N, C-alpha and C positions, 0 to 999 in steps of 0.2 A: 423376380418381382416386376410387375408391369409398371414401366416408368410413368405412364400417364396417371395411373391410379395412385402410385406412391408419391408423386410430386405435384401434378397440376390440380388433381381433385382436392386434396387438402389445402392447397394454396388458396383456392377459391372458397371452398365450403367452410374451412376453419378460420382462415385469416382474412377472407374477403378481398383478396387481391386478384386482378386479372392476369398480371404478368410479373415476372421476377425483375429485380433490379440487376445491374451488371454484377457478375460474379456469383450471385446467389445460386442460380440453377446448377452451375458447374460444381460448386462446393457440396450442395445437397446430393447431387447424383453420385459424386465420388464417395461420400460417406455411406450411402445406401448400397454401393457396390463393395463396401468393406475396406475402403482406403482412408486411412488417417490423413487429415488435411490441415493446412495452415491458410487462413483467410485474412488478407490484409486489404481492408476497405477503408476509405476516409471516414472520419467521425460522422455519424448520422446516415450512413449508406446502407443500413439494414443488416449488419453482421449477425444480430441476435436471431433473425428469422432462420438462419442456416441451421442452428441447433434446435430451435423450437419446432420447425417443421419436421426435421429428421427424427426428433424424439417421439413424435406422434406415430412414426412408422416402425420404431424399434420395439423388440419384444419386452425389454426390461427397463430398468431405471436409467435415466440420463443424469449424471452427477456434474453439476456446474460449479467450478471454483471461481469466485468473484472477489475482487479486492475491497469492495466497499458495500456497507450495509444499504446505503441509499440506492445503489445500483441494483441490489437484489430486490428491494421493496418495489421499485418501479417496474422491474421485469415481472414480479409476481402479480402486480395489479393488472398488467397487460395480459398475462397468461390467463388470469381468472376471467377477464372480459371475453376471452376466446373459448372459455369452457375447458381449458387444459388443466388437469389436476397437477398443481405445483406447490412447493413449500420450501421454506428455508429452515435451517437449524442455526440459530444465532442467539446472542446474549439477551435479546429483548423478549424472548419467549418465557412465559410462566411455566412452572413444572407441568401443569395440566396441558398447556399447548404443546410442550416438548413431547410429552407422552403420546398425544394424538398424532403428531407428525410422524414419530417413529412407528407407531402402529399402522398408519396409512401406507408408509413406505414398505414395511414388512409384508403387508397384505396385498401389495401390488396395485394399490389404488393410485398412488402418486406416480406420475410419469417423469417429473423433473424435480430434483432436489438441489438447492443452492446452498453452498457453504463457503466460508473463508478458508484460505490455505492453513491458517492457524488451527482450524478445527481438527486437522489430522493429528495434532499433538495430543488431543484429548483421548485418553485410553478408552473411555466409555464409547466415544464416537467410533473409534477404530474397530472395537469389538462389534458394534452394531452394524457398520457398513460392510464388514467382512462376511456377515450372515445374509447379505442381500445381493442377488445377481445384478450386475451393472453392465449395461450395453455400451455406454459411451461416456468418456470423460471430456468435459469442455473446460478449457482454460481461457477465461476472459482476461483482457489486458496482458496477453501472454508475453509481451516484451519484458515483463518483470522477471522472467526466468534467465535473461541474458545479462551477463556481467558487462557486456558492451552497451547495454540499453541504458536509458536515462532514468528509469525508476526501478533499478535492480532491487529485488527483494529476496534475501537469502533463502527464506522458507520455500520459495518457488522452485529452487534447485532440487528439492526433495520430491517434486511431483512425479518425475519419471520412475522413481523408486516406489512410490505409493501405487502408481498405475500397475507396475509389475506385481507388487504384493497382492493387489486386489484382482489381478488377472483381467483387466479391462481391455477388450479387444480393439476398441476404436477410440481415437483421440481427435478432437477439433481444437485448434489453437486460433484465437481471435485477437487481432490488434489493429489499430489505425496507424500506428507509427513504428516503422521498422526500417532502418537502413539495411543495405544488402548484407553487411556483416552480421547484424542482429538477426535478420531473417534466416540466414543459413544456420546460425548457431541454434536458434529455436527448433528448426526442423531436425537438425542432427540429434538433439537431445531426446526427441520422440520418434526417431527413425521414420521421419516423413520424407519421401522422395521429392526432388525438386519439381517433378512433373505434377505433384499434388499440392503445390503452393499456388494459391489463387490470389493474384494481385490485380486490382482494378486501377484505373488511372487515379493519380493523387490530386491532380489539378481540379479546382472547383471554380467554374467561371462566374459564379454569382458573388464571390467574396472579393471585396475591394480592400486591398492591403495598403495602409499608409503608415509611414514613420514620420512623426512630427518632433523635431528637436525643440525642447522647452527647458527653461530653468525650473528648479524646484518651486520657486515662489510663484511661477506662472501656472503651475499644474492644476490647482483647484479651479481657478477662474476659467482656464481653457477647457477643463473637463466639463464644467457646467455649460459652457458655450456649445461644446460639441454635442452633449446630450440634448440640448435644446434644438439642435438641428436635425436630430434623428426622430423617426417615427417608430413607436412600438417599444418592446421590452429589450433590456440589455444587461450585460454583465461587465463590471469593472474589476479587473484583477490587480491585487496589491500583494506585496511580499509579507508584511507583518500584520499581526492581529490588531495592534493598536492603530495602525494606519487605516485599516478597514473601518474602524469605529469613527475616527476623526473625519475621514472623507465622507462617510454616510451622514454625519452631523452637518457638515458644510452643505451638502447637497439638499438636505431636508430644509435647511435655512433658506436655500435658494428656491424653494418651492417644488423640488423634485420628489417624486414618490420613490424613496430609496431606503434600503436597510443594509446593515452590515451582516456578514456571515463568516464565521470562522470556527475552528475546532475547539476554541476555548469556551464556546457557549454550551449550555446543557443540551443533551440530545433532543429533549422536547422542544426547546426554543428553536434549534436548527430545523427540526421537522416542520414546525409551524411557519417559519420564514420561507422554507422551500415550498410548502403547500400554497402559501399566499402568492409567491412568485408564479408558480405554475398556473394558478387560477386567475392571474392578472390583477390581484389586489395590491401587489407591489410591482412597480415598473422597472426598477433598477436594483440589482444586487451588487454590493461592493464586497468582494470576497477574496480570501486566500485560496490557494489551490485545493483546499478542502471541499470547495463547491464546484460541481460541474460534472463529475463522472457519473454517467447514467441519467443525467438530466435530459429527459426526452421532451423538450419543448421546441416545437418545430419553427416557431415564429420569433426567435430571438434575432432582432434586427441589427444589433451591434455588440461587439466585444471590444472593450478598451483596456489596454495594459497601462495602468497608471504607473507601475514599476516595471523594470525589466523582468521578463520571465526567466526561469532557471536555465533553459536550454532551448535549442531550436525545436526539439521534440515536444517540450512542454508548450511552447508557443503554438505549434501546429495543432496539438490536442485542444488547446483552449480556444483558438479562433474557430476550430471545427465545430464548436457549439452554436455558431451563428448560421442563420439561413438554411436550416435543414429542410425547409419547405421549398427550396430552390429559388426563392426570391432574392433580389439584391440586398446585401448586408455589408455593413462597414466593420473593418477590423483595423483599429487604430492603436499605435503604440506612442505614448508620450515619453520620449526618450532623452535621457542624459546619462552621464556616467556616475551620478551621485550614488545610486543604489548598487553599483557594481560590487563594492566591498561587502555589502550585506549578503548578496548571493554567494560570493566566494567564501564568506565566513561559515556558511552552512557546511561547506565542503571541509574546511580546515577543522571545524569542530568535530567532524566524524572520523578524523584520522587518529587512531590510538597512539599514545606515546609508547616508545620501546619498553619503558618500565612497566606500563600497564599490561602489555602483551606478556612480558616476563612474569608478571604476577599470575596470569592465567595459566601459563605453562607450568610454573612452580606449584600452583594449586593442584593441577592434574597429577604431578609427580608425587606430591605429599599427601593428598587426600584420597587417592585411589585405594580401594580395598578389593582384594580378590579379582584384580584385573578390571574393575569397574569404577567409574567416576560419576558422581551425581552433582547436579547443580540446580540452583534456582536463579533464573536470569536476573531478577531485580537485585538480589543480594550480591551476585558476582559483578554486576555492572557498577554498583556502588563501591565495592571493595577494590576493583581494578581501575576505577576512574575511566571506564569506557562506556560511552552511550550504548543503549540497548541495540539499536540497529547495527552499528559496526561490530558489536559483540557477537550478534548472530552471524554476521559475515565471517568473523574470526573463527567461530565454531565450524562453519561450513568449510573454510579453508583447511582447518585441522582434519576434517573428514577427507577432503580431496588429497591431502598429503599422507593419508593412511595412518594418522596418529589416533584418530577417534573413529569409532563405528557406532552410529546411534542404535541403541537397543529398543528402548521404549520410553515413554513419558508417563508419569502417574501423578495423581493428586496426592500431595502430602497430607492434606486434611480432608476427611470425609465427615460431614455433619449430617445428622438426620433427626427428624422428630417423628414420633409415633402418631399415626392418624387413628389407630385403634389400640386398645389395651394389649400389652405383651401377651397375656394369656390367650386372647382372641386370635392373635397372629399365629402363635405356636400351635393352636388347635387345628389349624388348616393343614398341618404337615404331620408326617409319620416317620418313624424309624430314624435312620441316620440323618435325613434332611432336617428333622426336628431337632436332633442333637446338635447339628451344625449351626442352625439358627439360634439355638439356646446359647451356644458358645459366642456367637457374634454379639448378641444382646448383652451377654455377661461381660464382654470386654469393651463395652461402650460406656464412657463416662458421661452420665447425664447431669446437666446443670439446668434445673427447672425443666424447660421444654426440650431444648436441643441437646443432643449427645454427640460426642466425638469418638469415633472408632479408633482404638489403639491396636494397630495392625501387628506390631512386633509381639505384644503380649498374646494376641490371638494365635499367631503362628506358633509361638512356644507352647501354648496350651492345647492346640488342636491341629491335627495334621491336615492342613489345607493350603492351597496356593492363593495368591493375590487375585488371579483371574476369576477364580470361583467366587471369592468374596464380592468383587465388583459386580459380577453377573447377578449374584443373589440380591444385592442392594437395588440394582436396576429392576429386577423382577418385582421386588417388594414395592418399588415406586410405581411400576406399571399397574400393579394390582391395587394401587391407592391405599396401601397399608402404611407407607411412610412418605415423607417429603424429604428429598435428598439434596444436599448442597455440597459442592466440591470446590476447593481452591488450592492455591500454591502449587502450580505445576512444577514437578521435579523431573528433569530430564536425566536419563541414564545412558551412559556411553560405555562401550568396551574400549579399553586402552591397549594400544600396541607399544609395549615397552621399548622395542628397538627403535621405532620411529621417534618416540618421545625423547630418547637418549641423545639424539642428534644435537651437538652443541651449537650448530648454526640455525636451529629451528626458529628461535625468537627473532633473529635478524632477518631470516627469510620471510617470515610473516610481516615484519615491519616494512620490508622492501616492497611487498605486495601492496600494502596500504599506501605507501608513498607513491607508487606507480599509479594506483587508482586515483589518488589525489591529483596527480599531474594531469591525468586524462580528463578529470572533471573540470579542472581549471582551464584546460585547453577547450573543452566544450563551451564554457562561458565565453572565452575569447572568440570562438567561432560564431557565437550568437551576436556579439558586437560587430564582427566583420559582416555578418549577414545584414544587419540593420544599416550598415554604411555602404552597401553595394551600389554600384552605379549602373547595374544591368537589372533587368526585370526581376522583381521579388518573387512573383508567382512561379516563374520558370525555375529560379534557383532553389526554391523550396521543394518543388517537384523533383528536381535532380538529386537533392539531398536524400530523398527517400526512394532513389533508384527508379524514378518514373521519367523516361526519356521521351514521352509522347506529347508533352505540352509545346505550345508555340514559343518562338524565341521571345516575343513581346506580347504580354496579355492585354495591354491597353487600359487596364484598370488598377494600376498600383501607383504609388507616389513617384517611383522612378520612371515608369512609362509616361507619367504626366510631366516629367522634367524636373522633379524635385528630390534628387538623392540627398540623403541625410548625412550630416557630420555630427557625431556625438561629442559633447564636452561636459566638463564639470561646471555646475552653476557658479561655484566659487571654489578656490583651492582650499581643501581641508587644512585646518591649522593644528599644529602640534602643541601640546602642553610644553612648558619649559623643561629642559633636562633635569633641573633641580626638583621640579614637581614630580616628574616621572620616577626619579631615584627615590624620593620620599615615599611615593605610593607603592613602589615595588618592595621597598624595605618594610613597609607596613604589612604587605602581603606575606612576606617571608616570616615576619614575627608572628603574624596571626596563625600561619600554618605550622609554626614552630619547627623549622627544619629547612633543609635544602629544597628549593623550589626550581623545577626544571625550566628551561628556556621556553618551551611551548606553553607551560602553565602561566608563565609571566605574560606571554603574548596574548593568550586567550583572555586573561584578566583585563588587559588594556583594551582588547577588541570587544569585550563584553560577550564573549562566547561562553555559553553555559555548559558545564560538564558536571558529572556527579560529585566530584571533589568540592566544587564551589557550593553546591546545594547542601551537602553534608555539613560544611563548615561555615555556612551563612556568609559567604565571601561577597555577595552582591552588595551588602551594605557598607563595604569598605570604601574609603576615599580612593578614587582612581579607577574603580571598576567601570568599564565602557568609556573611559575618558578619550580613547582613540577610535571609537566605533565608526567614525566617518572615514578613517584611513584604511588603506589596503593592508592585509595581513603580512604580505611579503615585505612591505616597507616597515611595518611595526617590528618584524623579526630583525631586520637589519639594525634598526635603532636600538633594540634591547641588547643585541650582541655588542654594539659599541659601548653601551652604558655598563655592561657586565656587572650587574648588582650581585 
């Protein structure tokens, strides 16, 4: 393939650019030569162009795995503006839209299809994508695949397996934040050689980094003052949803054009706030980390951290949304130690108790039939008292230890309504196909309009397999003969009895989570150390991400200006009296009627929500969150001393 034709012509004619940004040309060239690649560019440096341009030159579909719907929608809007046929399959599509997308992909019209990693669990999607030739798999925010990374998502670990099953020849991994360890881990999982890792300089000369020590009482007035000194749009990051709303209210009262944004808002409200910000109708967004990924607004002049970020990686991603147009932009952290416990408590809340892990292992032992085990994540999370994300991580660990092997996932419930009379539908088919569809309809329990298909009864009455039934329902929907709804994903695993019999299994899994917890707490400590550095912040941030090219002193951070920070508590958090703590913990034990573990007592006092508390309405008890301003490790010591 002629390089000039394959790269420079589409760069100009399709995208309207005269030249590549650093790293883009090398990445695109490698891909078009058939080399899977990992591209690590700072936020806003044009990672997306690497797959977008390459996709226009490949013969078949480019499949993009993206972690956020907002990210997909922004990319699709951009691709549409360039005349590149692209689509997503996601939860916002109507049945009609979904049908159209699948039809366009099957017919080779669509060049780029965007999905979330969870979409691969959908048996209907897997059947569909297996029937389509795919030229390239793109994994956006690829650091999610590494257990050493800051946003590890267990479902991402399955992507190498999916790539193999779909026989996709080419892979592109994209991320803005990867330490050396994470970088090599990602590359190894997809057999990418070190020669095909493209990393541009991390340092951005237009970002001014400041750490300002403030007390909690000073934060709002100081924030309003700082915003008043800035020109243009900005993002203020907070940890908790209610903080976003409180700070937004305060700023509006001060005459600032501001709005809160968090995952607790309805989709439509979030989309409207984002649209208003992008269009300049809102000047400042006060947001949890739910806001920002994929926000392609080049003229964000400031990013302020009202609360401590979760990690250096999160900090780097979030400040990276400022100044993408290359103009000077301010990145300010209003820092104290008050919120440290909140960040740490997210970590402690995600560590399963040994008893919860034991419940899952016992469930596999006792509920397996014919060497197979089925689960529905919601139900198992509630029963085991393990949050859903760590439960997914637990299942992946059981796979890595050889205890479980994922077979497939299916929808427990298939509902559909007829868009034409049964007789009209059946008249379109002959012979055995007609007999098969007659059996499907006969084993559907209709209640007024919608009917639920009873698979077991169908299998007992008619010799067919599940795959054929699902394919038939999809076909009927494609033909607009039915409208199909599916829910309750059930995951099916093959069980290895020998590995499951290991008496040390539960403890081994618990040790893994404790080690993970320690690493996450150490990551938070590293963040505090970073903010208290007495040498250049920009230089140290670049070094953290394995970039050794930046200058010793940037000249535009608070340390280089002679103001290193020391973080302190606004005031020392106070303990309830021992008598009050004993009374509250006794009340908890009585409410849960039985022995309550040490960790459950600590989570109760810290206000950390777990399924057990939701199920038993524990939040309304006296003492819930009474120690939320204290650090979990200190709460644990106190509860051990009280020994309720």
